[in-house]
C-alpha positions in Angstrom: 0.0 0.0 0.0 1.2 3.5 -0.8 2.5 5.3 2.3 2.2 8.9 3.2 6.0 9.2 2.7 5.5 8.1 -0.9 2.8 10.7 -1.5 5.1 13.3 0.0 8.0 12.3 -2.3 5.8 12.5 -5.4 4.5 16.0 -4.2 8.1 17.2 -3.7 9.1 15.8 -7.1 6.3 17.7 -8.8 7.1 20.9 -6.9 10.8 20.7 -7.7 10.3 20.0 -11.3 8.4 23.2 -12.0 11.0 25.6 -10.5 13.1 25.9 -13.7 10.0 27.2 -15.5 9.2 30.0 -13.0 9.5 33.6 -14.2 11.9 35.9 -12.3 10.2 36.5 -9.0 8.1 33.3 -9.1 4.8 35.1 -10.0 4.2 32.7 -12.9 5.2 29.2 -13.9 5.3 29.0 -17.7 5.5 25.3 -18.3 6.2 23.7 -21.7 3.2 22.7 -23.8 0.3 24.0 -25.9 -1.1 27.3 -24.7 -4.7 27.6 -23.7 -7.2 30.0 -25.3 -6.5 32.4 -22.3 -2.9 33.0 -23.4 0.5 32.7 -21.7 -0.1 35.2 -18.9 -3.1 33.3 -17.7 -1.3 30.0 -18.2 1.6 31.3 -16.1 -0.8 32.3 -13.3 -2.4 28.9 -13.5 1.1 27.4 -13.0 1.5 29.4 -9.8 -2.0 28.8 -8.4 -2.2 25.1 -8.9 1.3 24.2 -7.7 0.7 26.6 -4.8 -2.3 24.4 -3.9 0.0 21.4 -3.8 2.6 23.3 -1.8 0.0 24.3 0.8 -1.2 20.7 1.3 2.4 19.6 1.6 3.3 22.3 4.2 0.1 22.5 6.2 -0.2 18.8 7.0 3.2 18.5 8.6 4.8 22.0 8.9 8.0 20.8 10.5 8.8 18.5 7.6 8.1 21.0 4.8 11.1 21.5 2.5 13.1 24.7 3.2 12.2 27.6 0.9 9.0 26.0 -0.4 6.5 28.5 1.0 9.0 31.3 0.6 8.9 30.8 -3.2 5.2 31.3 -3.2 5.4 34.2 -0.8 7.7 35.9 -3.3 5.4 35.0 -6.1 2.5 36.6 -4.3 4.5 39.8 -3.8 5.4 40.1 -7.5 2.2 38.7 -9.0 0.1 41.4 -7.2 2.5 44.2 -8.0 1.1 46.0 -11.1 4.6 47.3 -11.9 6.2 43.9 -12.1 6.9 42.4 -15.5 4.9 39.2 -14.7 2.1 40.7 -12.6 -1.2 38.8 -12.7 -4.0 40.0 -14.9 -6.9 41.6 -13.0 -9.8 39.3 -12.3 -12.4 39.8 -15.0 -15.9 38.5 -15.9 -15.8 34.9 -17.0 -12.0 34.8 -17.1 -9.7 32.1 -16.0 -8.4 34.3 -13.3 -11.6 33.5 -11.3 -10.6 29.8 -11.3 -7.0 30.4 -10.2 -8.0 32.9 -7.6 -9.9 30.1 -5.8 -6.8 27.9 -5.7 -4.8 30.8 -4.3 -7.4 31.6 -1.7 -7.8 28.0 -0.6 -4.0 27.6 -0.3 -3.7 30.9 1.7 -6.4 29.7 4.1 -4.7 26.4 4.8 -1.3 28.1 5.3 -2.5 31.3 6.9 -0.3 31.2 10.0 2.7 29.9 8.0 2.5 32.3 5.1 -0.3 34.9 4.7 0.0 36.3 8.3 3.8 36.6 7.9 3.7 38.6 4.6 4.7 42.2 4.6 1.6 44.3 5.4 1.8 46.0 2.0 2.0 42.6 0.2 -1.0 41.4 2.2 -3.0 44.5 1.2 -2.1 43.8 -2.5 -3.1 40.2 -2.3 -6.4 41.1 -0.7 -6.9 43.8 -3.3 -6.2 41.4 -6.2 -8.5 38.7 -4.8 -11.1 41.4 -4.1 -11.4 42.0 -7.8 -13.6 38.9 -7.9 -16.5 40.7 -6.1 -19.3 41.4 -8.5 -17.7 39.6 -11.4 -19.7 37.2 -13.6 -18.8 33.5 -13.2 -20.0 30.9 -15.7 -23.2 29.2 -14.3 -21.5 25.9 -13.3 -18.9 24.9 -10.7 -17.3 28.4 -11.3 -19.7 30.0 -8.9 -18.0 28.1 -6.1 -14.7 29.7 -6.9 -16.3 33.0 -6.0 -17.7 31.5 -2.8 -14.2 30.3 -1.7 -12.4 33.6 -2.6 -15.0 35.8 -1.0 -15.1 33.7 2.2 -11.3 34.0 2.5 -11.6 37.7 2.0 -14.3 37.9 4.7 -12.0 36.0 7.1 -9.1 38.5 6.6 -11.3 41.7 6.6 -11.2 42.1 2.8 -13.9 43.2 0.4 -16.7 40.6 -0.1 -20.4 40.4 -0.7 -22.3 38.0 1.6 -25.3 38.1 -0.7 -23.1 36.8 -3.5 -21.9 33.9 -1.4 -25.5 33.1 -0.5 -26.7 33.4 -4.0 -24.0 31.1 -5.5 -24.5 28.5 -2.8 -28.2 28.6 -3.8 -27.2 28.0 -7.4 -25.4 24.9 -6.4 -28.4 23.8 -4.3 -30.5 23.9 -7.5 -28.1 21.5 -9.2 -28.4 18.8 -6.6 -30.2 15.7 -8.0 -30.0 13.2 -5.1 -27.8 10.3 -4.0 -24.9 12.7 -3.4 -24.8 13.8 -7.1 -24.8 17.3 -8.6 -25.1 18.2 -12.2 -22.4 20.8 -13.1 -24.8 23.6 -14.0 -28.1 23.2 -15.9 -28.6 20.0 -18.0 -27.1 16.5 -17.6 -23.5 17.3 -16.9 -22.2 14.4 -14.7 -18.5 13.8 -14.4 -15.6 14.2 -11.9 -16.5 17.9 -11.3 -19.1 16.6 -9.0 -16.4 15.3 -6.7 -13.4 17.5 -7.1 -15.5 20.7 -7.4 -19.0 20.6 -6.1 -18.3 18.5 -3.0 -14.8 19.9 -2.4 -15.7 23.6 -2.4 -19.0 23.4 -0.6 -17.4 21.5 2.2 -14.3 23.7 2.2 -16.6 26.7 2.5 -18.0 25.3 5.7 -14.4 24.7 6.9 -13.5 28.4 6.2 -16.8 29.9 7.4 -17.6 27.7 10.4 -21.1 27.0 8.9 -22.8 23.8 9.7 -21.5 21.1 7.3 -24.2 18.6 8.1 -26.1 18.6 4.8 -22.9 18.6 2.7 -21.4 15.8 4.8 -24.5 13.6 4.3 -24.3 14.2 0.6 -20.6 13.4 0.3 -21.2 10.1 2.2 -24.0 9.2 -0.2 -21.9 10.2 -3.2 -19.0 8.0 -2.0 -21.3 4.9 -1.7 -21.3 4.7 -5.5 -18.3 6.8 -6.5 -15.8 4.5 -4.8 -16.7 1.8 -7.3 -15.6 4.0 -10.3 -12.0 2.8 -9.7 -10.7 -0.5 -11.0 -8.7 -2.8 -8.6 -5.5 -1.7 -10.3 -6.3 2.0 -9.5 -7.5 3.0 -13.0 -10.1 5.7 -12.7 -13.2 5.8 -15.0 -12.3 7.5 -18.3 -15.3 9.7 -18.7 -16.1 13.4 -18.8 -14.0 16.5 -19.3 -10.7 17.7 -17.7 -9.4 14.2 -17.4 -5.9 15.5 -17.6 -6.2 16.4 -13.9 -5.6 12.7 -13.3 -5.2 12.1 -9.5 -7.7 14.9 -8.7 -10.2 12.1 -9.2 -9.3 10.8 -5.7 -9.9 14.1 -3.9 -13.5 13.1 -2.8 -12.0 10.0 -1.1 -9.7 12.1 1.0 -12.6 14.6 1.6 -14.6 11.8 3.2 -11.8 11.3 5.8 -11.2 15.0 6.4 -14.9 15.7 7.0 -15.8 12.4 8.6 -18.3 11.8 5.8 -17.4 8.5 4.2 -18.6 4.9 4.2 -14.9 3.9 3.8 -12.6 3.0 6.6 -9.4 5.1 6.9 -7.3 2.2 5.6 -9.6 1.7 2.6 -9.4 5.4 1.7 -5.6 5.2 1.7 -5.7 2.0 -0.4 -8.0 3.3 -3.1 -6.3 6.7 -3.4 -2.8 5.1 -3.4 -3.7 2.7 -6.2 -4.7 5.6 -8.4 -1.4 7.4 -7.7 0.5 4.2 -8.5 -1.6 3.7 -11.7 -0.6 7.0 -13.2 3.1 6.6 -12.1 3.2 3.3 -13.8 1.9 4.8 -17.0 4.3 7.8 -17.1 2.6 10.6 -15.1 4.6 12.4 -14.0 7.1 12.0 -16.8 10.9 11.4 -16.5 11.4 15.1 -15.8 8.8 15.2 -13.1 6.3 17.1 -15.1 2.6 16.4 -15.8 1.7 16.6 -19.5 -1.5 17.5 -21.2 -2.9 14.0 -21.6 -3.8 10.8 -19.8 -0.9 8.4 -19.8 1.2 10.0 -22.4 0.7 13.5 -23.9 -2.5 13.4 -25.8 -4.2 16.7 -26.7 -7.6 15.3 -27.7 -8.3 14.4 -24.1 -8.1 18.1 -23.2 -10.3 21.2 -23.8 -9.6 24.6 -25.3 -9.2 26.0 -21.7 -6.5 23.5 -20.9 -3.0 25.0 -20.8 0.4 23.6 -19.9 -0.2 24.0 -16.1 -3.8 22.7 -16.2 -2.8 19.2 -15.2 -1.6 20.5 -11.9 -5.1 20.4 -10.5 -3.9 16.9 -9.9 -2.8 18.7 -6.7 -6.4 18.1 -5.4 -5.6 14.4 -5.3 -2.9 15.2 -2.6 -5.4 16.9 -0.3 -5.0 13.9 2.0 -1.6 15.3 3.0 -3.5 17.8 5.2 -4.0 14.8 7.4 -0.9 14.5 9.5 1.4 11.5 9.7 -0.4 10.0 12.8 -3.9 10.2 11.3 -5.7 6.8 11.0 -5.9 7.3 7.3 -2.2 6.7 7.2 -1.8 4.1 10.0 -4.8 1.8 9.9 -4.8 -1.4 7.9 -7.0 -1.6 4.8 -8.6 -4.9 5.4 -10.2 -7.2 2.8 -11.2 -5.2 -0.3 -13.5 -7.6 -2.1 -12.8 -5.5 -5.2 -12.0 -8.5 -7.4 -15.6 -9.8 -7.1 -18.1 -9.0 -9.8 -20.4 -6.1 -9.0 -23.4 -4.2 -10.5 -24.4 -0.8 -9.1 -27.5 1.2 -10.3 -26.8 4.9 -10.2 -30.1 6.6 -11.2 -29.0 10.1 -10.3 -26.4 10.5 -13.1 -28.2 7.9 -15.2 -25.5 5.2 -15.0 -25.3 1.5 -14.5 -21.9 0.5 -13.2 -20.4 -3.0 -13.6 -17.1 -4.5 -12.3 -16.0 -7.8 -13.9 -12.6 -9.3 -14.4 -10.8 -6.4 -12.8 -12.4 -3.9 -15.3 -15.1 -1.4 -14.5 -17.5 -0.2 -17.1 -20.1 2.5 -16.9 -23.2 2.1 -19.0 -24.3 5.7 -19.7 -28.0 6.5 -20.1 -28.0 9.9 -18.4 -25.0 12.1 -18.9 -24.7 14.0 -22.2 -22.7 17.1 -21.3 -25.3 19.4 -22.8 -27.6 22.0 -21.3 -29.5 24.2 -23.6 -27.3 23.6 -26.6 -28.2 20.4 -28.4 -25.5 20.7 -31.1 -22.7 19.1 -29.2 -21.9 15.4 -29.0 -18.7 15.3 -27.0 -17.4 11.7 -27.0 -16.4 12.1 -23.3 -20.1 12.3 -22.5 -22.5 10.8 -25.0 -21.1 7.3 -25.5 -23.2 4.3 -24.4 -20.4 3.0 -22.3 -17.1 4.1 -20.7 -14.4 2.1 -18.9 -11.4 2.2 -16.6 -9.4 0.3 -19.2 -10.6 1.8 -22.5 -11.2 5.3 -23.9 -13.4 6.7 -26.6 -11.8 7.6 -30.0 -11.3 11.4 -29.5 -9.1 12.3 -32.4 -10.6 14.2 -35.3 -11.3 11.1 -37.4 -12.6 9.1 -34.5 -15.0 11.9 -33.4 -16.3 12.3 -37.0 -16.8 8.5 -37.5 -18.4 8.1 -34.0 -18.2 4.2 -34.1 -17.2 3.1 -30.6 -19.9 2.6 -28.0 -22.5 4.3 -30.3 -25.6 3.0 -32.0 -26.0 5.1 -35.1 -28.3 5.1 -38.1 -26.6 5.7 -41.5 -29.4 7.3 -43.6 -29.6 7.1 -47.4 -27.1 9.6 -48.6 -24.5 8.5 -45.9 -25.3 10.9 -43.0 -25.0 9.2 -39.6 -27.3 10.0 -36.7 -25.7 11.5 -33.6 -26.5 10.9 -29.9 -26.5 14.4 -28.6 -29.2 14.8 -25.9 -30.0 11.7 -23.9 -33.7 11.2 -23.0 -33.7 9.0 -19.9 -36.0 6.0 -19.4 -34.8 4.1 -16.4 -31.9 2.9 -14.3 -32.9 0.0 -12.0 -31.4 -3.3 -10.9 -29.3 -4.5 -13.9 -31.1 -2.3 -16.4 -30.4 1.2 -17.8 -32.4 2.6 -20.8 -32.7 5.8 -22.8 -33.4 7.2 -26.2 -32.2 9.9 -28.5 -33.7 11.7 -31.4 -32.0 13.0 -34.6 -34.5 14.2 -37.1 -36.6 11.3 -38.2 -34.4 8.9 -36.5 -35.3 7.6 -33.0 -33.0 5.2 -31.2 -34.2 3.5 -28.0 -31.6 1.5 -26.2 -31.7 -0.8 -23.1 -28.5 -2.0 -21.6 -28.7 -5.1 -19.3 -25.9 -6.5 -17.3 -25.9 -10.3 -17.7 -22.7 -12.0 -16.3 -19.7 -10.8 -18.3 -22.0 -9.3 -21.0 -23.7 -6.0 -21.6 -26.8 -7.0 -23.6 -28.0 -4.1 -25.7 -31.5 -4.0 -27.0 -32.3 -1.4 -29.6 -35.6 -0.2 -31.1 -34.8 1.9 -34.0 -37.1 4.2 -36.1 -35.4 5.1 -39.4 -36.2 5.7 -43.1 -36.2 2.7 -45.5 -32.7 2.1 -47.0 -30.9 3.1 -43.8 -28.2 1.0 -42.1 -27.7 0.5 -38.4 -24.3 0.3 -36.6 -23.5 -0.7 -33.0 -19.9 -0.3 -31.7 -18.1 -1.8 -28.8 -15.3 -0.4 -26.7 -12.2 0.9 -28.6 -9.0 -0.8 -27.3 -5.6 0.9 -27.7 -2.0 0.2 -27.0 1.6 0.8 -28.2 1.3 -1.9 -30.8 -1.5 -2.6 -33.3 -4.4 -4.5 -31.8 -5.2 -8.1 -32.7 -8.4 -8.5 -34.6 -10.8 -11.4 -35.3 -14.0 -11.6 -37.2 -16.1 -14.8 -36.8 -19.6 -14.7 -38.3 -21.5 -12.1 -36.2 -18.7 -11.6 -33.7 -16.1 -8.9 -34.0 -13.2 -9.0 -31.5 -10.1 -6.9 -30.9 -7.4 -7.5 -28.3 -4.6 -5.5 -26.8 -2.4 -7.2 -24.2 -4.6 -9.2 -22.0 -7.7 -7.2 -22.8 -10.4 -8.2 -25.2 -13.2 -6.0 -26.6 -15.9 -7.8 -28.5 -19.4 -7.3 -29.8 -21.6 -10.2 -31.0 -24.8 -9.8 -33.0 -27.8 -11.5 -31.4 -30.6 -10.2 -33.7 -31.0 -7.9 -36.7 -27.4 -7.8 -37.9 -25.8 -9.1 -41.1 -22.1 -8.4 -40.5 -19.3 -7.7 -38.1 -16.5 -5.2 -38.7 -13.4 -3.7 -37.2 -12.2 -0.1 -37.5 -8.5 0.5 -36.8 -6.9 3.9 -36.3 -3.6 5.5 -35.2 -3.2 8.6 -33.0 -6.9 8.7 -31.9 -6.9 7.2 -28.4 -5.7 8.3 -25.0 -4.6 4.8 -24.1 -2.2 4.2 -26.9 -1.0 5.1 -30.4 -2.8 2.1 -32.1 -6.5 1.5 -31.5 -9.3 -0.6 -32.9 -13.1 -0.8 -32.4 -15.3 -3.9 -33.1 -18.8 -3.1 -34.5 -21.8 -4.6 -36.1 -23.8 -3.5 -39.2 -27.4 -4.2 -40.2 -30.0 -3.2 -42.7 -33.1 -1.2 -41.6 -36.3 -2.0 -43.4 -37.9 1.4 -42.7 -40.4 2.2 -39.9 -39.3 0.5 -36.7 -37.0 -2.4 -36.2 -35.4 -4.4 -33.4 -31.7 -5.2 -32.9 -29.8 -6.9 -30.1 -26.1 -7.3 -29.4 -23.8 -8.5 -26.6 -20.9 -6.3 -25.7 -17.9 -7.3 -23.6 -14.7 -5.7 -22.3 -12.4 -7.8 -20.1 -9.4 -10.2 -19.9 -9.2 -13.4 -21.9 -12.3 -15.5 -22.8 -15.7 -14.9 -21.3 -16.9 -17.2 -18.6 -20.2 -17.8 -20.4 -21.3 -17.5 -24.1 -23.5 -14.6 -25.1 -27.2 -15.3 -24.6 -29.7 -16.4 -27.2 -32.5 -13.9 -27.5 -36.1 -14.4 -28.6 -38.2 -11.4 -30.0 -41.2 -10.6 -27.9 -43.3 -7.7 -29.1 -41.1 -4.6 -28.9 -38.2 -6.4 -27.1 -36.6 -9.7 -26.3 -36.5 -12.4 -23.7 -33.6 -14.7 -22.9 -32.2 -17.1 -20.4 -29.6 -15.3 -18.3 -26.2 -16.6 -17.1 -27.7 -17.5 -13.7 -30.3 -19.7 -15.2 -33.1 -17.3 -14.8 -35.1 -15.3 -17.3 -34.8 -11.6 -18.5 -37.3 -9.8 -20.6 -36.9 -6.2 -21.9 -39.5 -4.2 -23.8 -39.2 -0.8 -25.4 -41.7 1.4 -27.3 -44.9 2.8 -25.8 -45.1 0.3 -22.9 -41.5 -0.3 -21.9 -40.9 -2.9 -19.3 -38.3 -5.1 -17.6 -38.6 -8.5 -15.8 -35.7 -10.4 -14.2 -36.7 -13.8 -12.7 -34.0 -15.6 -10.7 -34.1 -19.4 -10.2 -34.5 -18.7 -6.5 -37.8 -17.1 -7.1 -36.6 -13.5 -6.8 -38.4 -11.3 -9.3 -37.6 -7.7 -10.3 -40.0 -5.8 -12.5 -40.3 -2.3 -14.0 -43.0 -0.8 -16.2 -42.5 2.6 -17.8 
């Protein structure tokens, strides 16, 4: 298990590696890599703010063991960054600008190191820091997790006697309250935006506001505890996090909610389990080259890979990985570092229904997959179809094809209708139907095309049932998981089975009803998991009107423990004998329904 000493050594390596890229006076850290849309001055501030956050966690958790000169560097940076006459002074905080984001990291770091740093600054420097942060008051933040940046900054300002607006704090906390959907989950602003921001932003900043303000944390603690009940399963036994959503280049930030649970006594996990889960993820990224040989974090996942980023991502953006080190605030003697982990049980198969974000989670063979019937990354704009959000499934061990060609083709984990003329349908906005038991279902509309899909977990298989409305002469396509690695994937086509392999992993899709052929699409430079990637998929003709299709999708090591099921059409759906010897029936259309009968007599039903 990863010790606190190892976390400290990685933190020190990250902090030492950025020093050569500091501007004179340490106000900015201009790291190598592609600039963001905000420009080099903003990117340099980001380098300061996000590494300052890491330095604060490192120093505040065990002040006597902090490296000499660490906080002094950031004190010097504060002095020069807030000096308008300095060559590398920070830009003023402006409406909707990245400065709002970075101000929150600076404020949080200052709060945690107040007696070590802020209170020891020269009075004139303190005044300048307060004045620069105070520029956030009255500024417009984007209506998403950004509003919490203002809450954190203004609360810090309130604590030190600076300018702030209590009404703004109250209003933005109310905004967040309106995005709470239950089971510990928040959508990131209006719409169905479910991803890691729920943990490393919504939970982190609401709870940290109570830490800074002294407000009652009861409601937020209850929500974090509920969130962690399902969230803890998004990590594979080898530490791989779920590869879904935006800002994935923050990497270890994904474990921040695990540490939060221990910091705020709001977790179903024991202290030792928290350490185990977080440490596995740190080791996972180290094993895959992050940080790199020079101690830097690149824009990417394992290797540098720009398609996993967004336009706002700059060279220092990955240093929000600092949030994953928040556990260092817990001193060396805290139980989270000293208690044994106990039996994990994480190599056992598991299915978890997550109705709040619209997900059905499955763990099998050491791989976790997320069947997505609720998160589409869109709010009022239905034109986007970001592959990090709209796919039917995601995994800890596979990534969507996110290069330009892969995005355009939209094959992996997508059911698409290719209309006469060649234009393919796109799953943009997800219309939820249900998440219950081992079933998740949804539909999407694209002009005259309507695709209804039910995903059912059956042993090692995801059984997909599709009811598709399309013009005559259309073709239907159903893709499995894209696998990727440093070498070309192995491929095999056998009747209505398409299979690709990379290392020990196999991704396959098998036609059960409605398909005439199996195919493989291979690409290079399109996938975050490796240079060479391949996707198995099925193709079928559509007769016009409405038609039914069924397929069995699998991602896991080696051969499956059971063959795919044999399905029988029943009205607007199918029935089949499941891997446990029971019966499953799924119906779509006007009267959707689900029945699972276990040999023991257990019966689960749902009617839409």
